[in-house]
C-alpha positions as CSV (number, residue, x, y, z in Angstrom):
1,V,-8.8,127.9,-126.8
2,D,-6.0,127.3,-129.4
3,D,-5.2,123.8,-127.7
4,L,-9.1,122.9,-127.8
5,Q,-9.2,123.6,-131.1
6,S,-6.3,121.5,-132.5
7,A,-6.7,118.4,-130.3
8,S,-10.4,118.4,-131.4
9,R,-9.4,118.1,-135.3
10,E,-6.6,115.5,-134.1
11,A,-10.1,113.7,-131.7
12,D,-7.6,113.3,-128.6
13,T,-9.7,113.6,-126.5
14,K,-7.7,112.6,-124.0
15,T,-5.6,115.0,-124.0
16,I,-8.8,117.3,-123.6
17,C,-10.1,115.7,-120.4
18,R,-7.1,115.2,-119.0
19,E,-4.6,118.4,-120.4
20,I,-7.4,120.9,-121.3
21,F,-10.1,120.5,-118.9
22,T,-10.0,120.5,-115.1
23,A,-10.6,117.8,-113.2
24,A,-13.7,118.9,-112.1
25,Q,-15.0,119.9,-115.6
26,A,-14.1,116.3,-116.8
27,T,-16.0,114.2,-113.8
28,R,-18.7,117.1,-114.7
29,V,-18.4,116.2,-118.6
30,A,-19.1,112.8,-117.7
31,S,-21.5,113.3,-115.2
32,D,-23.5,115.1,-116.8
33,A,-23.3,112.5,-120.3
34,G,-23.9,109.3,-118.0
35,M,-20.7,108.1,-120.1
36,S,-16.6,109.3,-119.7
37,C,-15.6,112.4,-120.8
38,E,-13.2,111.3,-123.8
39,S,-16.6,110.1,-124.9
40,K,-18.8,112.7,-124.7
41,A,-16.0,114.6,-126.2
42,K,-15.6,112.8,-129.2
43,Q,-19.6,112.3,-130.0
44,E,-19.1,116.9,-129.2
45,I,-16.4,118.2,-129.8
46,A,-14.2,115.6,-131.8
47,L,-14.3,116.9,-135.6
48,P,-11.1,116.9,-138.0
49,N,-12.5,120.6,-139.6
50,E,-13.4,122.3,-135.9
51,T,-13.0,126.1,-135.7
52,I,-13.6,128.0,-132.5
53,E,-13.6,131.9,-132.5
54,V,-13.0,134.0,-129.9
55,Q,-15.4,136.5,-129.4
56,G,-14.4,137.6,-126.2
57,L,-11.7,137.7,-123.6
58,I,-11.5,138.4,-120.2
59,V,-8.7,137.6,-117.8
60,E,-9.1,138.4,-114.0
61,G,-5.6,137.5,-112.4
62,Q,-5.6,132.8,-112.6
63,T,-9.0,133.0,-113.9
64,A,-10.4,134.3,-117.6
65,T,-13.4,134.3,-119.8
66,A,-13.9,133.8,-123.2
67,R,-17.0,133.8,-125.2
68,V,-16.3,131.4,-128.0
69,K,-17.9,130.9,-131.4
70,E,-18.1,126.8,-132.8
71,Q,-18.5,125.8,-136.6
72,T,-22.1,125.2,-136.2
73,G,-22.5,128.5,-134.9
74,K,-22.8,127.0,-131.4
75,V,-21.7,130.1,-128.6
76,S,-20.3,129.0,-125.5
77,T,-18.7,131.0,-122.7
78,L,-15.7,128.8,-121.5
79,A,-14.5,129.7,-117.3
80,F,-10.5,129.4,-117.3
81,V,-8.3,128.8,-114.3
82,K,-4.6,128.8,-114.7
83,A,-3.6,125.7,-112.9
84,D,0.5,125.0,-112.4
85,G,1.3,127.8,-115.1
86,A,-1.1,126.2,-118.2
87,W,-4.9,128.2,-118.4
88,R,-8.0,125.1,-118.1
89,I,-11.5,125.1,-119.3
90,D,-13.4,125.0,-115.6
91,Q,-16.5,125.9,-116.8
92,I,-18.6,125.9,-119.9
93,R,-21.9,127.5,-119.8
């Protein structure tokens, strides 16, 4: 979540879509938006003062779920998977 917040503040949509999201999540974002993942990320989460507060976290082996609140007040659930030693966002609900 810290990496997502930092990349959002830096408008580093390439890192968000290629390193923070799984390939499957980046593909879903692009498909749902009808544009590239990077373009959608720029519209939605590339904010210079973005804050993402973790309100709850459950880790179960190679998966985890975090409930987060953005500075806008939007609350989301992030599903993570651990791949090659790194946690990546696999789904946003």
